[in-house]
N, C-alpha and C positions, 0 to 999 in steps of 0.2 A: 503495500500500501504506500503511495506517496505520501510524504511528510511534507506541508505545505506550510509549517511553523519556520519562523525564521532562524536561522543557525546564529550562531555567536559571531561568524566573520561577519553576517549580515546586517547584524544588529551594532557590529562595530562600525561598519561602513556608514550606516544611519547616521550615528553619533557624529562622525567626523563631518557628513554632508551638513547637517542641521548645523553645525558648529561655524561651518563657512559660510552658509546661509545668513546666518544671524548676524554676521559681520558686513557682508556684500548685498543682502535683499532684505533689510528692514522694510516694513510698509510705508512710512513717509519716503523712503528712497525710492520704491518702486514708482507710488504714484507722482512723485516729481519727475521720474525718468519718463513715464507716459506723456507727461505732459511737455517734454522738452523736443519732442519730434525725432529723438533716437532712443528708443526704448529699450533696445536690447543694452542689457549689461555686459559689454564684452570683459571687463576686468571680472566679473564672476565667473564667467564662461573661461577665460584664461587660467583662471586659479582651481576650477573644477576640471578642465583639459589636461591642461599642462601640469598643474602642480599636484594633482591626484590621481593624473592618467586615467580619468573616467569615460573620458571618450572614445576609447578603444577597449572598453569592457567586452563587447560582442566579436571583435577581432581576436584570431589565434596568434599566439605568441610569436611566431612564424613567420607571419605577416605584419608585424610591427605592432600589435595590442597587447592586452592583457590575458585574454584567453580566459575570460569568465564564462557567465553565463547569463541568459535573460533574468532569472531570480535575481542577481545582483543589479542589473540595470533597471528592474523595477522599482528596487528599494531607493535607489538614485530617484527615479521620478515620482516617488510617494513624497519625496521632502522636496523637491522640485514645485509639486503639485501644492503641498502645505504654505510654501513661499508664494504662489504664483511667479515663481522667479522667471525674469524675462531673457532667458538663455536658449538657444537653438538645440537644446539637448536631444530632445525627441527626433527633430527633423534631420539633424545630422548623424549623431551617433548612435541613431536606431534606424530610422527609415532611408536616409541615403548608404548609411554603411551596410545595412541589409542588401539593397539593390546592388552595391559593388561585389558583395560576396557572392550573390548568385551569379555574377558575370564571369567571376574567377580569375579573368586575364588581368584586372589591372592592379598589379601590386603597389605600385608607386603611390597612386591616389588614394588606396585604401590607409596605407601607412599615414599618409598624411592626415587624414581625416582622424584614424587612430589617436595621433599625436595631439589633434587640436590645431595644429599650424594652419589648416583649410576648414573652412566649413562648406559641407556640403547640402545641397537640397534638390530633391527628387521634383522635376518640372511635374508636377500633377496635383490637380486641385486638391484641398484638404478635405473636400466632403465627400471624395470617390471612396468608395467600400472596397476590400480587398476582390477583387474579381469582376468589380464595375468598369462600365466603359470609360476611357479617359480620352481626352484630347490630345493629337498628334500635332507635329508640324511638318511641313513639307522639307524632304530631302533632294537637293537637286545639285548636282556638280561639287557635291564635297560639302556642300554649304546649306545652311537651315533656314528656314522662312516661315514666319509664323506667329502668332500671339497666343499665350497662356495666360489663364488668371485663377485668382484663387490660391498664390504658390504661398505657402507658410514660408516665413523666414528667409524670403529671397533676398531683403533688402541688405543682408550681412553675409550671404552665402559667397564663397570664394569662386565655387564650380557647381555649376547646375548639371543635373542630368537629365537628359530630356529626350521623351521617346518619339520618333519620327516613323513618318507613314511607309517606310520601306521595312518596319519592323524591328529598328536597330536601336539601341540606348545608346546615346551619346553624350560625351562629358564635353560641357562647354565653360570656357572661361568668363565668369560674369562681366569682366571689361568688356566684352565682346557684344552683349546684350543691353538691351535698355530695360532698367527695372523701375515700375511707376507704382507709388504706394497707392492701395483702394482703402477705401474707408471700412475699417473694421471694428466689430464688436469690442472683441476681446484686444485690448491695447497691449497687452504684455506677448501676444503673439499675433504680429502684423501679417497680412496677407499683401502681395502685389502681384501687377501683371507683369509678365516678362515678353518682350517683343523681340523677336531674332528677326534680322533683316539682314540674311547673307552671313552667319556666323558661323566660324569653321568648328565643327564638331569632331571629335576622335571617337571612335567606335568603339563600344565597350563590350557588346554582347546583345543577347535578343531582350528586347524591351518585355514582352509579355510576362514570361516567367519571372524575371528581376521585380517588375513593378508588383506583382501578385504578393510574391516572397514580402517586398519592404512594406506593404500596404497590413497585409498578414500581422507582419510585427509589430507595425505603428499601431494598430487597432488593438491587438492584445496588452500591449506596455500602456496604453492609453488608459486604460481602466486602473493601473497602479496611481497615475497622476491623478486620476479623478477620485480616488480613495483618499490620497493625501489632501485633497482640496475637501471632500466632504468631512474628514477628521479633524481638520483644522477649523472648519465654520463648526461643526457640532461642539468640539472642545470650548472654543470660545465664546460660545452662545451660552453655556452652561454655566461657565465662569463669569459671565457679565449677568447671568440672572441671579446668582449668587449674592453679587455686590449689590445690584440693583433694588432699593427697596420703594414699597408703596403699600399705602396705609400702615405704616410704620411695619412692616414686615418685608425679607426678601422676597422678590417677584418669582422665583424659582419655587417658591413654597407653595404655589397654587397649583392643585392638583391637576386642571387642564392643561397647564403647562408641562408638568411633569409627564402626563400621557403623550403629548408631542414629542416629547425630548425621547422619550423610551420609545417610541416608535422608530424615531430616526436613528437612535443607537442601533436597534434590531436591522435596519436596512443597511447601515456602514458598517456593521458585522458580517454581514451576507456579503455584500460587497468585496470584503477583505477576502472572503473565501474564493468569491468567482474570480478576481485579480491576481490572488498568489497561483490559483489553478491555470489560468492562461499563462503565467510566468513561465511555471513547471513546465508547462505542455510544451512551449516554444524552445526550453531549453533542452527538452527530450527528444522532441518531434512526435510523441504520442499524442494522437486524438487532436492535434492542434486547431483544426477546423472548427469542431463542437465547441472546444475549450474559450476560444476565442470569440466565438459568437455568444455563447453564453454570459462571457463576461460583457460584452459590450451591450448585448440586448439588456441587461441590469443596471449597469455602470451609468449610463447617462440620465435617468431618471432620478437615481438616489442622489446625484451628485448636483442637479438643479434643485430639487427639494430640498437637500441639505442648506444650499445657500440661500435661497428663499426663505427656508424657516429662521435663519440667521440675519437676515436682513428686517425681517417682519419684528422677530424677537429683540433685536436691538433698538428698536421704535426710532424714535426722532435721530438719535446720533446716526443708527445704522442709513438712513435717507441722505447722510451726509458726504460729501466727496473726500473729506478728509478721512472718514473711517474706511478701511481697506476691503469692507465687506462687498462693495460695488465690484471689485476686482476679480473676487472669486464667483459672484454670480455672474460676470460676462464672461471669464474663462470657462465656467461650467456649462454656459448656453451654448457657446462657440466649439467646445469639446461635445456637445450632444450632436452634432452632426460633421463631426470629423471622422473621417475615416468610416464612413457610414454610420446612418442614424441607428438607432434602436430597432426601429420597424424593417430598415434592410438586413441588419442580423437576426433578428427573428425569421425572416423569410429563408435567409441563408441556413439558418440552424434546421428549420424545416425539412428544407430540401436535401441535408446533408445527412439527417437521421431519417428519411422517407418517411415524414409525418406529414399527409395530405391537408391540404386547409378544408374546415367545415363546410 
């Protein structure tokens, strides 16, 4: 039987990442960064990727990485979710890295991503589910032409992995394309339009299996980010309700609120089990499609519910820009359509286990 409990090493990793993020990604700092026009915290990214070597967790040691598993990457993402950290970890260290691992051929670029020297982004819209249709660009005489929208973290990517109409996946230097920011609900993971006008591309391999593998890993590990987000909002709400007084007693003492928080706690505990199962399945390769679909079908509604409860139960202070709960609600809402909606994953699950619709 699979052990989904955290190992001592995973707990030590969690403590180290949380410590680092408390220095780099405190709530006022993240809010200020979202207002600055450059939301990404590249100093925090450098500390995570270069200082701690976390960008290469999924890359084998003989290819320049740490040779860890998706379970360790999931722990990192839990902490990044708790801090709504504006770093391109999911997009570069998971999604782009998995796409390169599927191609096998490009060792140098993989090592650069693993070391954090370069940031990669898969040029597929953030809302595309594993196995879903995605937009491609035109490949003509060795150059790429077209426009792709909804590309997460494209603004800080040094290299883009672009699928083309000839079935290939191409590495394109960010200098060769035009990146235009789009309006993003989630200010901590902005999306952009990428325009290619004759950009040179280096063929990496077949796009379809690489994109499918990348999006599946992204969806599976996104559940751990959503878990971290839900845990933070629940913990902070409980803490606030113990301190906030009304009618000369703590608000948290009212039974109606206790029931709401108890229900939310149960949802978060179940989310942890689903997210851990997805991470474990990705690391072992067993029943991956089922585990990922289950996790994503469950994660989005729980994360959104947790953030909505936090906003409501913080009352007036929760409605202000200065309180960080709005960042968590926006991230939860954006995550709820990232790498496929809960409904799309339920449909995929029904098909995978041959469960026909009523």
